[in-house]
C-alpha positions as CSV (number, residue, x, y, z in Angstrom):
1,M,27.1,-7.5,-30.3
2,R,25.2,-8.7,-27.2
3,R,23.1,-11.7,-27.7
4,L,19.4,-11.4,-27.0
5,V,18.9,-15.1,-25.7
6,I,21.6,-17.0,-23.9
7,P,21.1,-20.7,-23.2
8,M,22.6,-21.9,-19.6
9,E,25.3,-23.9,-21.5
10,K,26.5,-20.9,-23.1
11,I,26.9,-18.2,-20.6
12,R,30.3,-16.8,-20.3
13,E,31.9,-14.5,-17.6
14,S,31.5,-11.5,-20.1
15,D,27.7,-12.0,-20.0
16,R,27.4,-11.4,-16.3
17,D,26.3,-7.7,-16.9
18,T,23.7,-8.7,-19.3
19,I,21.9,-11.6,-17.6
20,G,22.1,-10.4,-13.9
21,S,23.4,-11.9,-10.8
22,K,20.7,-14.5,-10.3
23,A,21.3,-16.1,-13.9
24,F,25.0,-16.1,-13.6
25,S,24.7,-17.6,-9.9
26,L,22.6,-20.4,-11.7
27,H,25.3,-20.9,-14.1
28,D,28.0,-21.2,-11.3
29,I,25.8,-23.6,-9.4
30,A,25.6,-25.8,-12.5
31,E,29.2,-25.5,-13.0
32,A,29.7,-26.8,-9.5
33,G,28.3,-30.0,-10.7
34,L,24.8,-29.5,-8.8
35,K,21.5,-30.2,-10.4
36,V,19.7,-26.9,-12.1
37,P,16.5,-27.1,-13.9
38,V,17.4,-25.9,-17.7
39,F,17.0,-22.4,-18.3
40,V,17.8,-19.7,-20.8
41,C,18.2,-15.8,-20.3
42,I,16.7,-13.1,-22.1
43,S,19.5,-10.3,-21.9
44,T,19.1,-6.9,-20.9
45,R,19.6,-5.9,-24.7
46,A,16.0,-7.4,-25.3
47,Y,14.7,-4.9,-22.7
48,E,16.5,-2.3,-24.1
49,I,15.1,-2.9,-27.6
50,Y,11.7,-3.2,-26.4
51,L,11.9,0.4,-24.7
52,E,13.5,1.8,-28.0
53,S,10.9,0.4,-30.1
54,S,8.0,1.9,-28.3
55,S,7.3,5.3,-26.4
56,L,7.5,3.5,-23.1
57,K,10.9,5.0,-21.9
58,G,9.4,8.6,-22.2
59,S,6.2,7.6,-20.5
60,I,8.2,6.0,-17.6
61,L,10.3,9.0,-17.3
62,L,7.1,11.3,-17.2
63,E,5.6,9.2,-14.6
64,L,8.7,9.5,-12.5
65,S,8.7,13.2,-12.9
66,R,5.6,13.8,-11.2
67,K,7.2,13.8,-7.8
68,D,10.5,13.0,-6.5
69,I,10.3,9.3,-4.9
70,K,12.1,10.1,-1.8
71,D,8.9,12.5,-1.1
72,M,6.4,9.7,-2.0
73,R,4.4,7.8,0.5
74,W,3.6,4.0,0.0
75,E,0.2,4.9,-1.7
76,E,2.0,7.1,-4.2
77,M,4.6,4.5,-5.0
78,W,1.7,1.8,-5.4
79,D,-0.1,4.3,-7.9
80,T,3.1,4.9,-9.9
81,S,4.0,1.3,-10.1
82,L,0.4,0.4,-11.1
83,R,0.6,3.0,-14.1
84,I,4.1,1.8,-15.2
85,R,2.8,-1.8,-15.2
86,N,-0.4,-1.2,-17.1
87,M,1.9,0.5,-19.9
88,F,3.8,-2.8,-20.1
89,L,0.5,-4.7,-20.2
90,N,-0.8,-2.6,-23.1
91,T,2.5,-2.4,-25.1
92,P,3.4,-5.4,-27.3
93,M,6.8,-6.2,-28.4
94,S,7.8,-5.0,-31.9
95,E,7.2,-7.8,-34.5
96,G,11.1,-8.3,-34.9
97,L,11.8,-8.8,-31.2
98,D,8.9,-10.9,-30.6
99,R,9.9,-13.2,-33.5
100,K,13.6,-13.6,-32.2
101,L,12.6,-14.4,-28.7
102,R,10.0,-16.9,-29.7
103,G,12.4,-18.6,-32.2
104,E,15.0,-19.3,-29.5
105,L,12.4,-20.2,-26.8
106,N,10.3,-22.6,-29.1
107,E,13.4,-24.9,-29.2
108,R,13.3,-25.6,-25.5
109,F,9.9,-24.9,-23.9
110,T,7.0,-25.5,-26.5
111,D,5.4,-28.1,-24.6
112,I,6.4,-27.8,-21.0
113,P,5.6,-25.5,-17.9
114,V,8.1,-23.0,-17.0
115,V,9.0,-20.6,-14.4
116,V,9.6,-16.8,-15.6
117,R,11.8,-15.1,-13.3
118,S,13.5,-11.7,-12.9
119,S,17.5,-11.5,-12.9
120,A,18.3,-7.6,-12.8
121,P,22.0,-6.6,-12.9
122,G,22.8,-6.2,-9.1
123,E,20.1,-8.5,-7.9
124,D,21.0,-10.9,-5.2
125,S,24.5,-9.7,-4.8
126,A,26.2,-9.3,-1.5
127,M,25.7,-5.4,-1.6
128,T,22.3,-5.0,-3.2
129,S,19.9,-7.9,-2.1
130,F,16.5,-7.3,-4.1
131,A,15.0,-10.6,-2.6
132,G,11.3,-10.2,-3.0
133,L,11.1,-7.0,-5.0
134,H,10.8,-8.3,-8.5
135,E,8.2,-10.7,-9.8
136,S,8.5,-14.5,-10.5
137,Y,5.7,-16.5,-12.2
138,V,5.2,-20.2,-11.7
139,N,3.7,-22.5,-14.1
140,V,3.5,-20.5,-17.2
141,R,2.4,-22.6,-20.2
142,G,2.5,-21.7,-24.0
143,M,4.7,-19.5,-25.9
144,D,1.9,-16.5,-25.7
145,S,1.8,-16.7,-22.0
146,I,5.6,-16.9,-21.7
147,M,6.0,-13.7,-23.9
148,D,3.3,-12.0,-21.9
149,H,5.0,-13.0,-18.7
150,I,8.4,-11.7,-19.8
151,R,6.9,-8.1,-20.1
152,L,5.4,-8.7,-16.6
153,V,9.1,-9.3,-15.1
154,W,10.3,-6.1,-17.0
155,A,7.4,-4.3,-15.4
156,S,8.4,-5.5,-12.0
157,L,11.7,-3.4,-12.5
158,W,9.3,-0.5,-11.8
159,S,7.3,-2.2,-8.7
160,D,7.2,0.2,-5.6
161,A,9.4,-1.6,-3.5
162,A,12.1,-1.9,-6.1
163,L,11.8,1.9,-6.8
164,L,12.2,2.7,-3.0
165,Y,15.2,0.2,-2.7
166,R,17.0,1.7,-5.5
167,E,16.3,5.2,-4.2
168,E,17.8,4.0,-0.7
169,L,20.9,2.7,-2.4
170,G,21.2,6.0,-4.6
171,L,21.2,3.9,-7.7
172,E,20.2,5.7,-11.0
173,I,16.5,4.5,-11.5
174,E,16.0,5.8,-14.8
175,H,18.9,3.9,-16.4
176,S,17.8,0.5,-14.4
177,S,17.4,-2.9,-16.8
178,M,16.1,-6.3,-16.5
179,S,17.2,-9.6,-17.6
180,V,14.7,-12.5,-17.6
181,I,15.3,-16.3,-16.8
182,V,12.8,-18.7,-18.6
183,Q,13.3,-22.0,-16.9
184,E,11.9,-25.5,-16.8
185,L,9.6,-26.1,-13.7
186,I,10.3,-28.8,-11.6
187,E,7.2,-29.8,-9.8
188,G,8.8,-30.8,-6.6
189,D,7.5,-33.1,-3.9
190,T,9.1,-31.2,-1.2
191,S,10.6,-27.9,-1.4
192,G,12.3,-25.4,0.9
193,I,15.5,-23.1,1.8
194,V,18.8,-23.4,3.6
195,F,20.6,-20.6,5.2
196,S,24.1,-22.2,5.2
197,K,24.9,-19.8,8.1
198,S,21.8,-18.7,10.4
199,P,21.4,-14.9,10.5
200,D,20.6,-15.3,14.3
201,N,23.3,-17.9,15.2
202,G,26.5,-18.0,13.4
203,E,27.2,-21.6,14.6
204,Q,24.2,-23.2,13.0
205,M,22.8,-23.7,9.5
206,V,19.0,-23.6,9.1
207,I,17.1,-25.9,6.6
208,E,13.2,-25.1,6.2
209,A,11.0,-27.4,4.3
210,V,7.3,-27.9,3.1
211,H,5.4,-30.3,1.2
212,G,4.9,-29.4,-2.5
213,L,5.9,-26.2,-4.1
214,N,8.2,-23.6,-2.5
215,K,5.9,-20.9,-3.2
216,G,3.6,-21.6,-0.2
217,L,6.9,-21.1,2.2
218,V,8.1,-17.9,0.4
219,D,4.6,-16.4,0.4
220,G,4.1,-17.3,4.0
221,D,1.1,-19.5,3.4
222,V,2.5,-22.5,4.7
223,D,4.5,-22.9,7.9
224,P,7.8,-25.0,7.4
225,D,9.2,-27.8,9.3
226,R,12.7,-26.3,10.4
227,W,16.0,-27.8,11.4
228,M,18.9,-26.2,13.2
229,I,22.1,-27.9,12.1
230,D,25.8,-27.6,13.8
231,R,27.6,-26.2,10.9
232,K,31.0,-28.0,11.9
233,T,29.6,-31.4,12.9
234,A,26.3,-31.7,10.8
235,F,24.6,-32.8,13.9
236,T,20.9,-31.8,13.9
237,I,20.5,-29.7,16.9
238,R,16.7,-29.2,16.8
239,H,13.9,-30.0,14.9
240,D,10.9,-27.6,14.9
241,K,7.6,-29.0,13.6
242,P,4.8,-26.6,12.6
243,S,1.5,-26.8,14.4
244,D,0.1,-28.5,11.3
245,R,0.9,-29.5,7.7
246,E,-2.6,-28.9,6.6
247,R,-1.9,-26.9,3.4
248,L,0.3,-27.3,0.5
249,V,0.9,-25.5,-2.9
250,V,0.5,-27.5,-5.9
251,L,0.4,-26.9,-9.9
252,S,-3.1,-25.9,-11.4
253,N,-4.1,-25.9,-14.8
254,T,-3.2,-22.2,-14.9
255,G,-0.8,-21.6,-12.2
256,T,-0.5,-22.6,-8.6
257,V,-3.2,-23.5,-5.9
258,L,-3.1,-23.6,-2.1
259,K,-4.8,-26.9,-1.2
260,K,-5.6,-29.1,1.8
261,A,-3.0,-31.8,2.4
262,N,-4.1,-35.7,2.6
263,S,-3.7,-37.6,5.7
264,R,-0.6,-39.0,4.6
265,T,1.1,-35.7,3.9
266,L,-0.3,-34.5,7.4
267,S,1.7,-37.0,9.2
268,A,4.8,-37.2,7.1
269,V,8.0,-35.1,7.8
270,P,9.1,-33.5,4.6
271,L,12.8,-34.4,4.6
272,S,14.6,-37.6,5.5
273,E,17.9,-37.9,7.2
274,N,19.6,-38.4,3.9
275,D,17.9,-35.3,2.4
276,I,19.1,-33.3,5.5
277,N,22.6,-34.5,4.6
278,E,22.7,-33.7,1.0
279,L,21.3,-30.4,1.8
280,Y,24.1,-29.7,4.1
281,K,26.6,-30.6,1.6
282,I,25.1,-28.6,-1.0
283,A,25.1,-25.6,1.2
284,Q,28.8,-26.2,2.1
285,I,29.6,-26.6,-1.6
286,L,27.8,-23.1,-2.5
287,E,29.3,-21.3,0.4
288,R,32.8,-22.2,-0.4
289,R,32.1,-21.4,-4.2
290,F,30.6,-18.1,-3.5
291,V,33.0,-17.4,-0.4
292,Q,30.1,-16.1,1.6
293,P,27.1,-17.7,3.4
294,Q,24.4,-18.6,1.2
295,D,20.4,-18.3,1.1
296,I,19.6,-21.3,-1.1
297,E,16.2,-22.2,-2.5
298,W,15.6,-26.0,-3.6
299,T,13.4,-28.4,-4.5
300,I,13.3,-32.6,-4.4
301,K,11.6,-34.4,-7.3
302,D,11.7,-38.4,-7.3
303,G,14.6,-38.1,-4.8
304,V,16.7,-35.7,-7.0
305,I,17.6,-32.4,-5.4
306,Y,17.5,-29.4,-7.7
307,V,18.9,-25.9,-6.7
308,L,16.7,-23.2,-7.8
309,Q,18.8,-20.2,-6.9
310,S,21.3,-19.0,-4.3
311,R,22.1,-15.6,-3.0
312,P,24.1,-14.0,-0.2
313,V,22.6,-14.3,3.3
314,T,21.7,-10.4,4.2
315,A,22.1,-10.4,8.3
316,S,20.1,-7.4,8.4
317,E,17.7,-5.6,6.0
318,D,16.3,-2.1,6.0
319,N,13.4,-1.7,8.0
320,E,11.5,0.5,5.6
321,K,12.2,-1.9,2.7
322,L,11.3,-4.9,4.9
323,W,7.9,-2.9,5.9
324,Y,7.2,-2.2,2.0
325,L,7.7,-6.1,1.4
326,S,5.3,-6.9,4.2
327,L,2.4,-4.7,2.4
328,S,2.3,-7.4,-0.5
329,R,0.2,-10.2,0.6
330,T,-1.2,-13.4,-1.0
331,I,-5.3,-13.8,-1.1
332,E,-4.8,-16.6,1.4
333,N,-2.9,-14.2,3.7
334,L,-5.6,-11.5,3.2
335,K,-8.3,-13.8,4.0
336,D,-6.8,-14.7,7.3
337,L,-6.1,-11.0,8.1
338,R,-9.6,-10.1,7.2
339,K,-10.7,-12.5,9.7
340,K,-8.5,-10.9,12.5
341,I,-9.3,-7.6,11.5
342,E,-13.2,-8.0,11.4
343,N,-13.5,-10.7,14.1
344,E,-10.7,-9.4,16.7
345,L,-9.2,-6.0,16.0
346,I,-12.1,-3.7,15.5
347,P,-14.4,-5.2,18.0
348,A,-11.4,-4.7,20.5
349,M,-11.0,-1.1,19.3
350,I,-14.7,-0.4,19.9
351,S,-14.6,-2.2,23.3
352,D,-11.5,0.0,24.3
353,V,-13.4,3.3,23.3
354,R,-16.6,2.3,25.3
355,I,-14.5,1.8,28.3
356,L,-12.5,4.9,27.8
357,Q,-16.0,6.8,27.1
358,S,-17.3,5.5,30.5
359,I,-14.6,7.3,32.5
360,K,-15.5,10.9,33.4
361,P,-12.3,13.2,33.2
362,A,-13.9,15.8,35.5
363,L,-14.2,13.5,38.3
364,M,-10.5,12.8,38.3
365,D,-8.1,14.6,40.5
366,N,-5.0,16.0,38.8
367,R,-2.6,13.2,39.6
368,K,-5.1,10.6,38.4
369,L,-5.8,12.5,35.2
370,A,-2.0,12.6,34.6
371,R,-1.7,8.8,35.0
372,E,-4.9,8.4,32.7
373,I,-3.3,10.6,30.1
374,V,0.0,8.4,30.0
375,Y,-2.2,5.2,29.8
376,R,-4.3,6.6,27.0
377,K,-1.1,7.6,25.0
378,R,0.3,4.2,25.5
379,L,-3.0,2.7,24.3
380,Y,-3.2,4.7,21.3
381,E,0.5,4.2,20.4
382,S,-0.2,0.4,20.6
383,W,-3.2,0.5,18.3
384,D,-1.1,2.8,16.0
385,K,1.3,0.2,15.7
386,K,-1.4,-2.6,14.9
387,Y,-2.7,-0.3,12.4
388,K,0.5,-0.3,10.6
389,D,1.1,-3.9,10.9
390,E,-2.2,-5.2,10.3
391,F,-4.8,-2.6,8.7
392,I,-2.2,-1.1,6.1
393,P,-1.2,-4.4,4.8
394,F,-4.8,-5.4,4.3
395,A,-5.3,-2.4,2.0
396,H,-3.0,-4.8,-0.4
397,G,-6.4,-6.4,-1.2
398,M,-7.7,-3.4,-3.2
399,R,-4.3,-3.3,-5.1
400,L,-4.0,-7.2,-5.7
401,F,-7.5,-7.0,-7.1
402,G,-6.7,-4.0,-9.4
403,Q,-3.5,-5.8,-10.4
404,V,-5.2,-9.1,-11.5
405,Y,-8.0,-7.1,-13.0
406,N,-5.6,-5.3,-15.3
407,D,-4.1,-8.4,-16.1
408,V,-7.0,-10.3,-17.4
409,I,-9.0,-7.2,-18.7
410,R,-6.0,-5.0,-20.1
411,P,-8.0,-1.8,-19.8
412,S,-6.6,1.5,-21.2
413,N,-7.5,3.2,-17.8
414,P,-5.2,1.6,-15.1
415,Y,-8.0,2.7,-12.2
416,E,-11.1,1.3,-14.2
417,F,-11.2,-1.5,-11.5
418,M,-12.1,1.1,-8.9
419,D,-15.3,1.3,-10.2
420,L,-16.0,-2.2,-9.1
421,L,-15.0,-1.2,-5.3
422,Q,-17.0,2.0,-4.8
423,G,-20.2,2.1,-2.3
424,A,-19.0,-0.4,0.0
425,G,-20.4,1.2,3.0
426,L,-17.9,3.9,4.3
427,L,-18.3,5.1,8.0
428,S,-17.5,8.7,6.9
429,I,-20.3,8.4,4.2
430,K,-22.5,7.2,6.9
431,R,-21.6,10.2,9.2
432,N,-22.0,12.7,6.4
433,E,-25.5,11.3,5.8
434,D,-26.5,11.7,9.3
435,L,-25.2,15.3,9.3
436,N,-27.0,16.0,6.3
437,R,-30.2,14.5,7.8
438,L,-30.1,17.3,10.5
439,A,-29.2,19.9,7.9
440,G,-32.1,18.8,6.0
441,K,-34.4,19.6,9.0
442,L,-33.0,23.2,9.3
443,R,-33.1,23.5,5.5
444,K,-36.9,23.0,5.5
445,N,-37.5,25.2,8.4
446,S,-36.2,28.8,8.0
447,S,-37.0,29.6,11.7
448,L,-35.1,26.7,13.1
449,L,-32.2,27.6,10.9
450,S,-32.1,31.2,12.3
451,K,-31.9,29.8,15.9
452,A,-29.3,27.4,15.0
453,K,-27.1,30.1,13.6
454,E,-27.4,31.7,17.0
455,N,-26.6,28.3,18.8
456,E,-30.3,27.6,19.7
457,I,-31.7,24.4,19.0
458,G,-35.0,22.6,20.1
459,E,-35.1,19.4,22.2
460,D,-35.6,17.1,19.2
461,L,-32.7,18.6,17.1
462,R,-30.7,18.4,20.3
463,K,-31.1,14.7,20.9
464,D,-30.3,14.1,17.1
465,L,-27.0,16.1,17.7
466,E,-26.0,14.5,20.9
467,D,-26.5,11.1,19.1
468,I,-24.1,11.9,16.3
469,F,-21.7,13.7,18.6
470,S,-21.5,10.7,20.9
471,I,-20.5,8.6,18.1
472,F,-18.3,10.9,16.0
473,G,-17.6,13.8,18.4
474,H,-14.3,15.2,19.4
475,A,-12.4,13.3,16.5
476,G,-9.6,16.0,16.6
477,I,-12.2,18.1,14.7
478,F,-15.6,18.3,16.4
479,K,-14.4,19.0,19.8
480,T,-17.6,20.6,20.9
481,R,-21.2,20.3,20.0
482,E,-21.2,23.8,18.9
483,A,-18.6,23.2,16.3
484,M,-20.5,20.2,14.9
485,L,-23.8,22.4,14.9
486,K,-21.8,25.0,13.1
487,H,-21.1,22.9,10.5
488,I,-24.7,21.6,10.1
489,V,-25.7,25.3,9.7
490,E,-23.2,25.5,6.8
491,L,-24.7,22.7,5.3
492,A,-28.2,23.7,5.6
493,S,-27.3,27.0,4.1
494,S,-26.1,25.4,1.1
495,P,-27.5,23.2,-1.9
496,E,-27.8,19.6,-0.6
497,K,-24.7,17.6,-1.9
498,V,-25.8,14.0,-2.6
499,I,-23.8,11.0,-3.6
500,P,-24.1,10.4,-7.4
501,E,-26.1,7.4,-8.2
502,K,-23.6,4.6,-9.0
503,K,-23.6,3.3,-12.5
504,D,-24.6,-0.2,-13.2
505,I,-21.4,-2.2,-12.9
506,S,-22.8,-5.7,-13.2
507,Y,-21.3,-6.1,-16.6
508,M,-18.0,-5.2,-15.4
509,E,-18.3,-7.7,-12.5
510,N,-19.5,-10.4,-15.2
511,R,-16.8,-9.6,-17.6
512,F,-14.1,-9.9,-14.9
513,I,-15.5,-13.3,-13.6
514,S,-15.7,-14.5,-17.0
515,A,-12.4,-14.1,-18.0
516,F,-11.4,-16.9,-15.6
517,T,-11.5,-20.7,-16.3
518,E,-14.4,-22.3,-14.5
519,E,-12.0,-23.7,-11.9
520,N,-10.5,-20.3,-11.1
521,R,-13.8,-18.4,-11.0
522,S,-14.1,-18.9,-7.2
523,F,-10.7,-17.2,-6.7
524,A,-11.8,-14.2,-9.0
525,E,-15.1,-13.9,-6.8
526,E,-12.9,-14.2,-3.6
527,L,-10.6,-11.5,-4.8
528,L,-13.3,-9.2,-5.6
529,D,-14.8,-9.7,-2.1
530,I,-11.5,-9.0,-0.6
531,G,-10.9,-5.7,-2.8
532,R,-14.1,-4.4,-1.8
533,T,-13.7,-5.2,2.0
534,S,-10.2,-3.7,1.7
535,Y,-11.6,-0.4,0.3
536,R,-14.2,-0.3,3.0
537,L,-11.6,-0.9,5.8
538,R,-9.4,1.4,4.2
539,D,-11.7,4.3,5.2
540,N,-13.2,2.8,8.2
541,D,-10.1,1.7,10.1
542,N,-8.9,5.1,10.3
543,I,-12.3,6.3,12.0
544,Y,-11.8,3.4,14.6
545,L,-8.1,4.5,15.2
546,G,-9.4,8.2,15.4
547,R,-11.8,7.3,18.2
548,I,-9.2,5.8,20.3
549,E,-6.8,8.9,19.7
550,N,-9.7,11.1,20.6
551,Q,-10.2,9.8,23.9
552,F,-6.4,10.7,24.5
553,L,-7.0,14.2,23.1
554,V,-10.3,14.6,25.3
555,L,-7.9,14.2,28.4
556,L,-5.3,16.5,27.0
557,D,-8.0,19.2,26.7
558,E,-9.1,18.6,30.0
559,A,-5.6,19.0,31.2
560,K,-5.2,22.2,29.5
561,R,-8.1,23.8,31.0
562,R,-7.1,23.0,34.5
563,V,-3.6,24.5,34.0
564,A,-4.8,27.3,32.2
565,S,-5.4,29.5,35.2
566,R,-1.6,29.3,36.0
567,V,-0.5,30.5,32.5
568,T,-0.6,34.2,31.7
569,D,1.8,35.2,29.2
570,I,1.7,32.1,26.8
571,D,-0.9,30.5,24.8
572,I,-2.0,27.0,26.8
573,D,-1.6,25.2,23.1
574,D,2.1,26.2,23.3
575,I,2.7,23.9,26.4
576,G,3.9,20.4,25.6
577,E,2.5,17.4,26.9
578,E,5.4,16.6,29.4
579,E,4.9,20.0,30.6
580,L,1.4,19.6,31.1
581,L,1.9,16.3,33.2
582,K,4.6,17.9,35.5
583,A,1.8,20.9,36.1
584,L,-0.9,18.1,37.0
585,D,1.6,16.3,39.5
586,H,2.7,19.6,41.1
587,D,0.3,22.2,42.1
588,N,2.5,25.1,41.9
589,Y,4.3,24.0,38.8
590,I,4.3,26.7,36.1
591,P,4.9,24.9,32.8
592,A,7.5,26.4,30.2
593,K,6.6,27.1,26.5
594,K,7.7,24.1,24.1
595,V,10.4,25.2,21.6
596,R,9.3,25.0,18.1
597,A,11.4,24.0,15.2
598,K,12.0,27.0,12.9
599,E,10.0,26.7,9.9
600,E,11.9,26.9,6.6
601,S,11.0,29.9,4.4
602,F,9.4,28.6,1.3
603,S,10.3,30.9,-1.9
604,P,10.8,28.4,-4.8
605,M,12.3,30.4,-7.8
606,G,9.7,31.8,-9.9
607,M,6.6,30.8,-7.7
608,E,4.6,34.0,-8.5
609,R,5.0,32.7,-12.1
610,I,3.5,29.2,-11.6
611,R,0.3,28.8,-13.3
612,Q,0.1,24.9,-13.5
613,I,1.2,22.1,-11.0
614,R,0.9,18.4,-12.0
615,G,0.0,15.7,-9.7
616,Q,-1.8,12.3,-10.0
617,P,-5.4,12.2,-11.2
618,A,-7.5,10.8,-8.5
619,G,-11.3,11.6,-9.2
620,K,-12.5,12.3,-12.5
621,G,-14.1,15.6,-13.6
622,L,-12.9,19.1,-14.5
623,V,-14.0,22.1,-12.1
624,T,-13.0,25.7,-11.6
625,G,-13.5,27.4,-8.1
626,I,-12.1,29.3,-5.2
627,A,-9.3,27.8,-3.4
628,R,-9.6,27.1,0.5
629,V,-6.5,26.2,1.9
630,I,-6.5,24.0,4.8
631,V,-3.5,24.5,7.3
632,N,-5.2,23.2,10.5
633,N,-8.5,21.8,11.6
634,E,-10.0,25.0,12.3
635,D,-9.8,26.0,8.7
636,L,-12.0,23.1,8.0
637,F,-14.9,25.3,9.5
638,N,-14.4,28.4,7.4
639,A,-15.1,26.2,4.1
640,R,-18.0,27.3,2.1
641,Y,-20.0,25.6,-0.5
642,G,-18.6,25.4,-4.0
643,E,-14.9,25.9,-2.8
644,I,-11.9,23.7,-3.9
645,L,-10.3,22.1,-0.6
646,V,-6.4,22.4,-0.9
647,C,-4.8,20.4,1.8
648,D,-1.8,18.3,2.9
649,S,-4.2,15.3,3.2
650,I,-7.9,14.5,4.1
651,N,-8.1,11.8,6.7
652,P,-11.5,10.0,7.4
653,N,-12.3,12.1,10.6
654,M,-12.2,15.4,7.9
655,T,-14.5,14.1,5.3
656,F,-17.4,15.7,6.8
657,V,-16.5,18.8,4.9
658,V,-16.2,17.2,1.5
659,P,-20.0,17.6,0.8
660,L,-19.2,21.3,0.6
661,A,-16.5,21.0,-1.7
662,S,-16.7,21.0,-5.5
663,G,-13.0,19.6,-5.9
664,I,-10.0,18.5,-4.0
665,V,-6.3,19.2,-4.2
666,E,-3.9,17.3,-1.8
667,R,-0.1,17.1,-1.3
668,R,-0.3,13.5,-0.4
669,G,-1.0,11.2,-3.5
670,G,-2.4,8.0,-4.4
671,M,-5.9,6.5,-5.6
672,L,-5.9,4.7,-2.1
673,I,-5.8,7.6,0.0
674,H,-8.9,8.7,2.0
675,G,-9.3,12.0,0.2
676,A,-9.2,10.3,-3.2
677,I,-11.7,7.6,-1.9
678,I,-14.3,10.1,-0.7
679,A,-13.8,12.4,-3.7
680,R,-14.9,9.4,-6.0
681,E,-17.9,8.6,-3.7
682,Y,-19.3,12.0,-4.2
683,G,-18.1,12.2,-7.8
684,I,-15.9,15.4,-7.7
685,P,-12.7,15.8,-9.3
686,C,-9.6,15.4,-7.3
687,V,-5.8,15.7,-7.8
688,T,-3.3,14.1,-5.4
689,G,0.5,14.3,-4.8
690,I,1.1,17.8,-5.3
691,P,4.3,18.8,-3.3
692,D,3.9,22.2,-1.5
693,A,0.3,22.4,-2.8
694,T,-0.9,24.4,0.3
695,R,2.0,26.9,-0.2
696,I,1.9,27.3,-3.8
697,I,-1.8,27.9,-4.1
698,K,-3.1,30.7,-1.9
699,N,-6.8,31.3,0.0
700,G,-8.7,33.1,-2.7
701,D,-6.9,31.8,-5.9
702,E,-9.2,30.9,-8.7
703,V,-8.2,27.3,-9.8
704,T,-9.1,24.7,-12.1
705,V,-8.8,21.0,-11.1
706,D,-8.7,18.5,-13.9
707,G,-9.2,15.2,-12.5
708,Y,-8.7,13.6,-15.8
709,L,-4.9,14.5,-16.5
710,G,-4.0,15.3,-12.7
711,I,-3.3,18.9,-13.5
712,V,-4.2,22.2,-11.4
713,T,-4.2,25.5,-13.1
714,I,-3.9,28.7,-11.0
715,H,-5.6,31.6,-12.6
716,R,-3.4,34.4,-10.7
717,D,-4.5,37.0,-13.4
718,S,-7.9,36.9,-12.4
719,G,-7.1,38.3,-8.9
720,R,-8.3,37.1,-5.6
721,L,-12.1,36.6,-5.9
722,Q,-14.6,36.8,-3.4
723,M,-14.5,33.4,-1.3
724,G,-17.5,31.1,-1.9
725,R,-18.0,32.2,-5.7
726,F,-17.3,29.2,-8.0
727,S,-18.1,28.2,-11.6
728,L,-18.5,24.4,-12.5
729,Y,-17.5,23.7,-16.1
730,L,-17.9,19.9,-16.0
731,C,-18.0,17.4,-13.3
732,S,-18.5,13.7,-14.2
733,S,-19.1,10.9,-11.6
734,Q,-18.0,8.2,-14.2
């Protein structure tokens, strides 16, 4: 029978599959005569008993069945991971399992701080490097806390990045398991890593070191000193010093803290020549033992070097995996990222747009217009890359806040924390308020409304319209003032939609802050502030990016207008960008029609019998109405009051239509996508993450959107009803 808890000195070869590669590697390191902090392994059998004695296994499989992982975007993976993690938080171990684990752990770790770390089978092996995908917790104190953190490590088996990686490797996700290492914490004076063979230069070894704990180096909050060592001679080729050594990670009462270094640390090199020599020897020993180059984590306490882990060096990683890992940031990194976004990137985007807006396309000749199109496309692509590299990772502020909130509050609803983030000053809401203000003028004056329907407006309204169009115009949506006016007329012809008054959340905020010790309350306040800023920028950053894209699209429209006179037998919109540029550069060139990929027919077996589809709940409430399927931007202007929007996704430039809607259904999923954010602001039901939503649901279908359970019911038996009619059973803004 497999053991539940295996001490380091009793590990055998037969235990490898039940304790994981990381734990077995630690056993091998100790066998090689190197110093390893005392540890025990909680075997995979304990994890299996935990699942068997609760309803978790079925609940996890239900979450994974909502949508195929390969079809999920990062927001949907975050959501799936968050929901599963909350299940682990709120599902205690059975009394028998809890008693057995405590009995073994109490013998070694009653009064000392420990590290609780993952060791999944296959983790840190040559073929499957799970580095950074599973959780480790530093400075865990007390048996209750150790038991809690064992469950959190188990939960990290289902992190978004771990799910993605297992999918890429073709592993059976539902059969994944997890072992846990509970290990004595060594509070090192200096810590770091060694690459026994540099991924960039096979002739060299790399040693990186920081003062304090390794967490600062691993999380990217502290820049290390770096030594390049000749692998054959042990000669130090180069020592790169960081720009400063101002910060280091040390233990606090309840974890770790990043603090300023004292003057002695600022001037001190983390490693002596003897330390470098010893680390060189350790790297050689482990490379020989594991028969391949090693990535070794270590710490030095009172002159003694402890090896914390060793895994194979992976010369190249999958780009998608690396990008997913880059989305997870520490609060210190998020604070730095926020400064960069608010003080540098957004002002630069605004400046670029102003410069582009000052250039009049009509005054350019064709060749200059072609060059300007190429320039603006490159500018947009450059900003799009910055958006992916800088803005999207900052969205982790919301997720990090939610994870900490759930850890300390343990709510039954894993999205309760979203109530603390709403109402953060979204630009799309400001735009909708401006549009509604103009609609209000028409709503109060039937004569003005009648004229506006005929595209006739007075000077006062014209000025207001021009002001809004200058800020939000084009946007890939409002290409003309007439299009914007048409939408304002639709708003004026409908009952006014107002954002529900926000409920008092001060008690929630106080409960969250009060859950922390006095010394950590500033951290809680900072995290809440970061979460709210992240929520706001998650919506706003796309509008700023959209304005830059729009300046590119304006020129494309101008190019199409000029070339249109040469084209007689094809639609100008069927001409590709490259052909347009050729036509601008050569006065007599006749552009060719672009070849479109053949669309696959969609006829899932039994589609006509589909009555109910399941997605992810993203906005509370229950509503029945008529579906308005949005396939392209033009469809937005056909939306009528009370309809349910069914679309691929709603981006911030499209959210002007939401005040007309009674519910939202989206193919893309997640609580952090723009459609879900705007739905919560308006208090309307929303279900996301439904594959093929725009093809399963047809225009005119009567549908019920259940934003509590994430279910959409299609009432096909009722027939196609007149567009515009709807009935609201219940709509909650809670």
